[in-house]
ZAPAFI-349657 format. One line per field, with one value per residue (C-alpha): x, y, z. Coordinates in Angstrom, 1 decimal. Layout:
N
east: X:...
north: Y:...
up: Z:...
This chain:
260
east: 62.9:61.2:57.6:55.8:53.7:51.0:48.8:45.5:44.6:42.0:44.3:47.0:48.0:51.6:54.0:57.5:59.4:59.9:62.6:60.2:62.9:64.0:60.7:62.3:61.7:64.1:63.4:61.8:58.0:56.1:52.8:49.8:46.7:43.7:41.3:38.1:35.7:37.6:35.7:37.1:38.5:40.2:41.8:43.0:44.7:46.3:47.7:49.0:50.7:52.5:53.5:54.8:57.5:59.3:60.9:61.9:59.0:57.2:54.1:52.1:50.4:47.7:45.9:42.2:40.2:37.5:36.7:38.4:37.3:39.1:40.2:36.7:36.0:32.9:32.6:33.4:32.9:35.6:35.8:33.3:30.4:31.5:33.9:31.1:31.6:34.3:36.7:39.7:42.5:41.4:41.1:44.5:46.1:44.8:45.9:49.4:50.0:51.3:49.9:48.1:47.0:44.6:43.9:42.4:44.6:44.7:45.3:48.3:49.7:49.2:51.0:54.0:54.0:53.7:56.4:58.9:57.6:55.9:54.1:57.1:57.5:54.3:52.1:48.4:45.7:47.2:45.3:46.5:44.4:45.0:43.6:43.3:40.5:38.6:39.6:41.1:41.6:43.8:43.6:46.3:46.4:49.9:51.1:48.3:46.0:42.2:41.2:38.6:37.6:36.5:36.2:36.4:32.6:31.6:29.0:30.3:27.9:25.2:27.4:29.9:33.1:35.2:32.9:33.6:37.2:39.1:41.9:39.8:37.0:39.6:40.6:37.1:35.7:38.8:39.0:41.7:44.0:42.3:38.8:39.9:41.8:38.7:36.8:39.7:39.8:36.1:36.5:39.5:37.7:34.8:37.2:38.8:35.5:34.8:38.2:40.6:43.7:47.2:48.4:47.1:49.4:48.3:49.1:48.0:49.5:48.6:50.8:53.7:52.2:51.6:53.3:50.4:47.6:49.0:49.5:45.8:44.4:43.8:43.1:44.2:45.7:49.3:49.4:52.4:52.8:53.4:57.0:56.8:54.4:53.4:55.5:53.5:50.8:53.2:55.4:52.4:50.9:54.1:54.7:51.1:51.6:54.7:52.8:50.0:52.5:53.9:57.1:56.3:59.4:59.8:56.2:56.2:59.4:58.1:54.7:56.4:58.6:55.6:53.8:56.5
north: -77.2:-73.8:-72.8:-71.7:-68.5:-68.0:-64.9:-65.1:-61.6:-60.1:-59.9:-62.4:-65.5:-65.2:-67.2:-67.8:-69.8:-67.7:-67.3:-67.0:-65.9:-62.9:-62.3:-62.5:-64.3:-67.1:-66.9:-64.6:-64.6:-66.6:-65.1:-66.2:-64.2:-64.9:-67.1:-65.5:-66.7:-67.3:-70.5:-73.1:-75.5:-72.8:-71.1:-74.4:-75.2:-71.7:-72.2:-75.6:-74.0:-71.4:-74.1:-76.3:-73.7:-74.4:-77.5:-78.4:-76.9:-78.9:-76.8:-74.0:-70.8:-69.4:-66.1:-65.8:-62.5:-63.3:-64.6:-67.9:-70.0:-73.3:-73.6:-73.0:-69.8:-68.2:-65.2:-64.5:-60.8:-60.5:-64.0:-66.5:-67.5:-71.2:-70.3:-69.8:-72.5:-74.2:-76.4:-74.5:-75.9:-79.4:-78.7:-77.1:-79.7:-82.5:-80.9:-79.9:-83.0:-80.8:-79.4:-76.1:-73.2:-70.7:-67.2:-63.9:-61.9:-58.7:-60.7:-62.3:-58.9:-57.6:-60.6:-59.8:-56.1:-56.7:-59.4:-57.7:-54.3:-51.1:-52.6:-54.4:-53.8:-51.7:-52.2:-51.6:-51.8:-51.6:-51.8:-52.7:-51.6:-52.7:-50.5:-52.5:-54.3:-53.9:-52.7:-55.3:-55.0:-56.7:-55.9:-56.6:-56.2:-56.3:-58.2:-60.8:-61.1:-60.7:-62.5:-61.8:-58.2:-57.4:-53.7:-52.7:-53.5:-50.8:-48.4:-45.2:-42.6:-45.3:-47.8:-50.5:-48.6:-50.5:-49.5:-45.9:-45.8:-48.7:-48.2:-49.9:-47.3:-44.5:-46.0:-46.9:-43.5:-41.8:-39.8:-37.2:-38.0:-35.1:-36.6:-40.1:-39.0:-37.3:-40.6:-42.4:-39.8:-40.2:-43.9:-43.7:-41.2:-43.7:-46.5:-44.1:-43.5:-47.2:-48.5:-45.7:-47.6:-46.4:-46.8:-47.3:-49.2:-48.5:-51.3:-52.5:-51.5:-47.8:-47.6:-47.3:-43.9:-42.8:-39.4:-38.6:-39.0:-39.1:-35.3:-34.9:-36.9:-35.2:-37.7:-38.1:-41.5:-41.8:-43.4:-45.1:-46.9:-50.6:-51.5:-55.1:-54.0:-56.8:-59.4:-59.0:-61.6:-64.3:-63.7:-63.5:-66.7:-68.6:-67.4:-68.4:-71.8:-72.4:-71.1:-73.6:-76.4:-75.7:-74.1:-70.6:-69.0:-65.2:-64.3:-65.6:-63.7:-60.4:-60.7:-61.3:-58.3:-56.1:-57.1:-56.0
up: -161.2:-161.8:-161.4:-164.5:-164.3:-167.0:-167.3:-169.1:-170.4:-172.5:-175.6:-174.8:-172.9:-171.8:-169.6:-168.4:-165.8:-162.7:-160.1:-157.1:-154.7:-156.7:-158.5:-161.9:-165.2:-166.0:-169.7:-172.2:-172.0:-174.7:-175.8:-177.9:-178.7:-176.4:-178.4:-179.6:-178.5:-175.2:-174.3:-171.9:-174.5:-176.6:-173.6:-172.1:-175.4:-175.6:-172.1:-173.1:-176.1:-173.9:-171.4:-174.2:-174.9:-171.7:-170.0:-166.5:-164.5:-161.8:-161.1:-162.7:-161.5:-163.8:-163.6:-164.6:-165.2:-162.7:-159.3:-158.5:-155.4:-154.7:-158.3:-159.7:-161.8:-160.4:-162.8:-166.4:-167.1:-169.8:-171.1:-172.5:-170.3:-170.5:-167.7:-165.2:-162.5:-164.5:-162.6:-164.0:-161.8:-162.6:-166.4:-166.6:-164.4:-166.5:-169.8:-168.5:-166.4:-163.5:-160.3:-161.1:-159.0:-160.4:-159.0:-160.0:-162.4:-160.3:-157.2:-158.9:-160.0:-156.4:-154.9:-157.1:-156.3:-152.6:-152.6:-154.9:-156.2:-155.2:-152.2:-150.6:-146.9:-146.7:-143.7:-143.3:-146.0:-149.5:-152.8:-156.2:-159.1:-162.7:-165.5:-168.7:-170.4:-167.1:-163.7:-161.5:-157.7:-155.1:-151.4:-148.9:-145.1:-143.7:-146.8:-146.7:-149.7:-149.2:-152.5:-155.1:-154.2:-157.8:-156.9:-160.5:-160.6:-158.2:-159.5:-160.9:-162.4:-162.6:-164.5:-163.8:-163.0:-165.5:-168.3:-167.4:-166.2:-167.6:-170.1:-172.7:-172.1:-172.6:-176.0:-177.2:-176.3:-177.6:-174.3:-173.6:-170.7:-168.8:-169.3:-168.4:-165.4:-164.1:-164.3:-162.6:-159.9:-159.2:-159.0:-156.6:-154.4:-154.1:-153.1:-150.6:-149.0:-148.6:-147.5:-146.6:-147.9:-147.1:-150.7:-154.2:-156.6:-160.1:-162.6:-166.0:-169.3:-168.8:-165.7:-168.2:-169.0:-165.4:-166.1:-168.4:-165.9:-162.3:-162.1:-163.2:-160.2:-156.8:-154.0:-150.4:-150.6:-151.9:-155.4:-157.1:-160.4:-160.3:-161.0:-162.4:-165.3:-167.7:-165.8:-162.5:-163.3:-164.3:-161.2:-158.8:-160.2:-159.8:-156.3:-155.4:-156.9:-154.7:-151.7:-152.4:-152.7:-149.3:-150.7:-149.4:-150.7:-150.9:-150.4:-146.8:-146.0:-147.5:-145.8:-142.4:-143.0:-143.9:-140.7:-138.4
């Protein structure tokens, strides 16, 4: 049976069964709007609605927009505060009746990109950054995830970076691509100073428009757009769920390849 990957985002909850060897969806994604307010009960039911569209899966990987430690959600910057210290894996598992693994949404996207996409076979320190409702970050050393970095909350010009340089900030403030790219560049230079990564992988919905802003950004670190786009969260969540179950699948193979 397949593993189901579900991605909880700021605007939508989407999911699909995943081929974790090839990193591909086995069926068309099903999506429902993220409940507002996005409290624990409402989001659990939204996830159950998505999962209910599919049959023949034996485990579930779920992304969450915040820090997740041992299945417990420790932060809730872009969702309802009822998620603070919520036993998310337990709650989802009881509702779905399946083993559930929960991880940070950017970490999941990064897992997918490192296993199957723009970060595949890359050695050294690689950083995935997702620009959307906020700024998500995922850090990998020789293909191994260092979880819950949350570097979107670094200070930039006296404010939380994602309030200045997220794609939502671009839309809300009606910034030109040039102005927004300047903020993104300032943010990336700050991250460069702290970590000196070998590669930035830029994801989130705005990565589909990389030709509009990549040429406007001047940094030392190579920068590439994510290749899996909106499917990355679902794929990474499913791969992580298999890893947690002991069925390591493709991610182990690719991490080993990257480390050589």
